[in-house]
N, C-alpha and C positions, 0 to 999 in steps of 0.2 A: 476540580482534575489540576493539578500542576504541572507546565507547561513551561519548560523550564527556557525551552532557544525557541522565541520566536522565527525562523532562522528555520527550523526545524523540516526535512518533511518525508514525507512514510510512501515505500516503495508496494508494490500491493502486483501477486503474482500468482496464478493461480497455479492448487494442487497439477494438474497438468501440465500446465506450462513447466511445470519445474522437469516437470516424467518428461520431458519432450528432450528438455533444456540441455542431458547430460549425451544423452549418444550422440543424436547432434553438433556436438559441437567437441566430443572426445573424439570424434574423426579431426574436426579441423583443429587439432591444439598436438602433434605430434612432438616438438618443442616444446612443450608445459607451456604454452602462449597460455592468459589466462583470459577469459571474456569476463567482461560485467555485460549484460543482456538491456536491450532499453525496456526501461520499464515502470506503467506508470503507474505518476505519486500522483501527491498531492501537498500542499502543507500540511504541515501542523495545525497552524489553527484555525483554517480552514474546515479542515476534520472538526474541531471542537466551536464552529462555529453553529454547521452546519447540524451534528450531536444533535446540538443544543435544541435548535430548532426542528429537530425530528421528537425528541422532547415535553416539549413543550405540545405542537402540535397533540401528538397520543393523548396527554394531557386533559389536551380542550375535548376530543371527540372524546375522551373516557369517564369524563362527570356525567353524573347524573340529579 
């Protein structure tokens, strides 16, 4: 998996949070303001390392 920039972050928002965001902030921006919600994030390198760890653990559990 190529990582183009080790400083990248991935942001997470649940489907329900997306649905709730629109009406909540639509009322608060009568002048066309732009809102950026505070989202959970993870560094892309940490996500990669976690994914590799999970794959290795899965492989070890499923060896016959």
